[in-house]
C-alpha positions as CSV (number, residue, x, y, z in Angstrom):
1,M,0.0,-0.5,0.1
2,S,1.3,3.4,-1.3
3,I,0.5,6.2,1.2
4,T,0.6,9.6,0.5
5,F,2.4,12.3,2.1
6,D,-0.8,14.4,2.4
7,V,-2.5,10.7,3.9
8,V,0.3,10.6,6.4
9,E,-0.3,13.6,7.6
10,K,-3.8,13.1,8.4
11,L,-2.8,10.2,10.0
12,N,-0.5,11.5,12.5
13,K,-3.5,14.3,13.4
14,A,-5.9,11.2,13.1
15,F,-3.7,9.5,16.1
16,N,-2.5,11.9,18.2
17,S,-5.4,15.0,18.0
18,T,-7.5,16.0,21.3
19,C,-9.4,19.0,19.3
20,I,-13.1,17.0,18.9
21,N,-13.4,19.2,15.5
22,E,-10.7,18.6,13.5
23,L,-11.0,14.4,14.4
24,K,-15.2,15.3,13.2
25,M,-13.3,16.6,10.1
26,L,-10.7,13.9,9.7
27,A,-14.0,11.2,9.9
28,N,-15.2,12.4,7.1
29,S,-12.1,11.2,4.9
30,E,-12.3,9.2,2.0
31,S,-9.5,7.3,3.0
32,M,-10.3,4.4,5.3
33,I,-7.4,4.9,6.7
34,V,-7.9,8.0,8.1
35,R,-11.4,7.0,9.0
36,R,-9.5,4.2,10.2
37,A,-7.2,6.2,12.8
38,V,-9.7,8.1,13.9
39,A,-11.9,5.1,15.2
40,K,-9.1,4.1,17.6
41,N,-8.6,7.4,19.0
42,V,-9.1,7.5,23.0
43,N,-10.3,11.4,22.1
44,I,-13.0,11.3,20.1
45,D,-17.1,12.1,21.7
46,T,-19.3,9.0,22.0
47,A,-21.4,10.7,18.8
48,L,-18.5,10.2,16.6
49,A,-17.5,6.6,17.7
50,N,-21.1,5.9,17.4
51,E,-21.6,7.4,13.8
52,L,-17.9,5.4,12.8
53,S,-19.3,2.3,14.6
54,F,-21.7,2.3,10.9
55,D,-18.9,3.4,8.5
56,P,-19.6,0.8,5.4
57,V,-16.0,-0.3,5.9
58,L,-16.2,-3.2,8.4
59,N,-12.4,-2.1,9.2
60,V,-13.8,1.4,10.2
61,S,-16.5,0.3,11.9
62,Y,-15.0,-2.9,14.2
63,M,-12.6,-0.6,15.6
64,A,-15.2,2.5,16.4
65,L,-17.2,-0.7,18.0
66,N,-14.0,-1.3,20.3
67,N,-13.6,2.5,21.0
68,P,-14.3,2.5,24.8
69,K,-16.3,5.7,23.5
70,S,-18.6,3.9,21.6
71,T,-22.2,2.5,23.0
72,V,-23.2,1.2,20.2
73,K,-23.4,-2.8,20.0
74,R,-23.6,-4.7,16.8
75,E,-23.0,-8.4,16.5
76,I,-20.1,-8.6,13.3
77,P,-20.0,-12.5,12.0
78,P,-17.1,-13.7,12.8
79,S,-16.6,-14.7,9.4
80,N,-16.3,-11.1,8.5
81,L,-14.0,-10.6,11.2
82,T,-10.5,-11.2,9.1
83,K,-7.1,-10.2,9.7
84,C,-7.2,-6.9,8.1
85,V,-10.5,-5.8,9.9
86,V,-9.0,-6.7,13.3
87,C,-5.3,-5.7,12.8
88,Q,-4.0,-3.1,15.6
89,K,-0.6,-2.4,13.7
90,D,-0.4,1.3,13.5
91,E,-1.7,2.7,9.7
92,R,1.1,5.0,9.5
93,Y,3.6,2.1,9.3
94,M,1.9,-0.7,8.5
95,D,2.2,-2.7,4.9
96,C,-0.7,-5.0,4.3
97,T,1.0,-6.7,1.6
98,L,2.8,-8.4,4.4
99,C,0.0,-9.7,5.9
């Protein structure tokens, strides 16, 4: 997976930001890995965690469902929980071709 400089910058913000407005903006990124990083950030609020819990990309919604701020209870069939979905690697450094 090739990551552009812009995406790396967004990923750094998604991981490190404590500003809810910035995190909300990043949660609307077209990049799945940016939204996934936001979903893992403990500084998101419940509303954003719950919104990301219904992201159309399971890699994002799974991480949001596991964020302590999420109040959504949703069952995901175990057969859908592939290695990529449950991967805990830092999105800034992952190389999906090695899995």
